[in-house]
C-alpha positions as CSV (number, residue, x, y, z in Angstrom):
1,M,67.4,62.3,111.9
2,G,70.8,60.8,111.9
3,E,69.5,57.2,112.1
4,F,67.8,57.6,108.7
5,D,69.2,56.8,105.3
6,F,68.5,59.0,102.3
7,S,69.0,57.9,98.8
8,N,68.0,58.7,95.2
9,A,66.4,55.5,93.8
10,R,66.9,56.5,90.2
11,E,65.4,53.3,88.8
12,A,62.2,54.1,90.6
13,S,62.4,57.9,90.0
14,R,62.1,58.7,93.6
15,Y,64.0,59.9,96.7
16,E,63.7,57.6,99.7
17,L,64.1,58.0,103.4
18,R,64.6,54.7,105.3
19,R,65.1,53.6,108.8
20,G,66.9,50.3,108.7
21,D,64.8,48.1,106.3
22,D,61.7,50.3,106.7
23,L,60.7,52.7,104.0
24,V,59.5,55.8,105.8
25,S,58.9,58.5,103.2
26,V,59.3,58.9,99.4
27,L,59.4,61.9,97.0
28,D,58.6,60.9,93.4
29,Y,60.1,62.9,90.6
30,R,60.5,63.3,86.8
31,D,63.9,64.5,85.6
32,D,64.3,65.7,82.1
33,G,67.9,66.7,82.5
34,A,67.1,70.4,83.0
35,T,64.2,70.4,85.4
36,V,63.3,68.0,88.2
37,A,59.5,67.9,88.7
38,L,58.8,66.8,92.3
39,T,55.5,65.1,91.8
40,R,54.4,63.3,95.0
41,A,55.5,63.3,98.6
42,F,54.3,60.3,100.6
43,T,54.9,59.0,104.1
44,V,54.0,55.5,105.1
45,P,51.0,55.9,107.4
46,T,52.6,54.4,110.5
47,F,55.4,57.0,110.3
48,R,53.2,60.1,109.6
49,G,53.2,63.1,111.9
50,H,57.0,63.3,112.5
51,G,58.2,65.6,109.7
52,Y,59.6,62.9,107.5
53,A,58.1,64.3,104.3
54,A,59.8,67.6,105.1
55,E,63.0,65.7,105.7
56,V,63.0,63.8,102.4
57,T,62.0,67.1,100.6
58,D,64.8,69.0,102.2
59,R,67.4,66.4,101.4
60,A,66.2,66.0,97.8
61,V,66.3,69.8,97.2
62,A,69.8,69.9,98.7
63,E,70.9,67.1,96.3
64,I,69.4,68.9,93.3
65,E,71.0,72.2,94.4
66,A,74.4,70.4,94.7
67,L,74.1,69.2,91.1
68,G,73.9,72.8,90.0
69,D,72.5,72.1,86.6
70,R,68.8,71.5,87.3
71,R,65.8,73.5,88.5
72,V,63.0,72.3,90.6
73,L,59.3,72.3,89.6
74,P,57.1,71.7,92.7
75,V,54.2,69.8,91.1
76,C,53.1,68.2,94.4
77,W,51.1,70.5,96.7
78,Y,53.2,69.5,99.7
79,V,56.5,70.4,98.0
80,A,55.0,73.8,96.9
81,D,54.0,74.4,100.6
82,W,57.5,73.4,101.7
83,F,59.0,76.0,99.4
84,A,56.6,78.6,100.7
85,E,57.9,77.8,104.2
86,H,61.5,77.9,103.0
87,P,61.8,81.0,100.8
88,E,65.6,80.9,101.2
89,R,65.6,77.8,99.0
90,A,63.6,79.4,96.2
91,G,66.8,80.0,94.1
92,V,66.5,76.5,92.7
93,L,62.9,76.9,91.5
94,A,62.2,76.7,87.8
95,E,60.6,79.7,86.1
96,R,56.9,79.2,85.4
C-alpha cells in the first residue's frame, strides 16, 4: 500500500486514505483529549473489497498508539471487528 497517502484531517475529524487525488477510505472519529471514539469506517464504493478500511484503521490506531496519551473506543462495528482480529493491539482500548 505504498502508493497510498494517510493523513489525519483534523478539521473534518477523520483519518483519510488517498491514492493521488482520489479519496479511498475514511475513518471518522471524536477526540475528547483522553479517548478517541472511532465512529465510522467508510470506503468509497469503487474501491471496496481491497482491504482499505483495514488499512486506514491500522494506520489510525498506530497514530493514536504513538501519541501515547489517548485510548480508543471502537464505536463502529467494523473497528470493533478489526480489534477482535488484532488482539495484539488491544492495549490501546479504553475501559468500558
